[in-house]
Steps between C-alpha positions, in 0.01 A plus 500: 500500500508809716258785437780742429730419218825661399521625141713211374277235659192683374635517144601134513147405607359702211730313258382167640139616475546612141660168410194330650277700268617280213228249582237772469499542127149497363408170337161630392513868403121514474446418867290760679584369846647758736875465564668334792747694712855366471698773676424772757776729625540842661789740453568794730691779325429750779750609764257397777376155600143417397247222540335375183146366544362260237147365467362275226124462463300256292125548463501756784671264746856542630712217359839629621620771735860568602713787626878524483733763645776601260799693629613835364693505177837659450570672166667190357318231694119480477338260743237244411270227620361191334140410581415131509204269563265708285233309303653317205174402334403722204223744578353846448670637812519863593836585656506798738820658633555779750787622715526538876404869515188455284163356573369200312251732327798666324628171356620465141332210319570260217217300342622161372193469276638785288783277375465243224798286597562175682718641776590830660797628699456805725754739654396781733743793520511783751712810449503868418476609140565852374690793641258629763335184628555454871238227527592154366274371223372145481478334159404153375695354211396178330638269237300266289808385307484147629736375230797659683767245578417257218 
């Protein structure tokens, strides 16, 4: 799959990914094991192209690192990328995300250990929010609803 995905292809891949979450339903609700990552996507809602940088760490060691350039969005056509080959084994990962015009020290983070679920889906969005924002904001959205698609 190419790094840059048109809206329709991107949305279709999300639908396939959500259907795949059906096998993630928790069999043992009392499990305290950290979740496994089942989906990792980026969505550019900004009118400029940007590179999304992703790093996953486990016990202070980098377990995954990838960057993808996502083209500029038009008002009716956001652009996205699907990240692959990330670790699939459950773990207390820390996910860090930053955009091309930021340093790694300015990364947004998501701590998998904070979630009491079997699996986790993550979408990173970049865009402006509010009337006077000229600078695009980076946000991490997650879902722990692994029963989707059942």
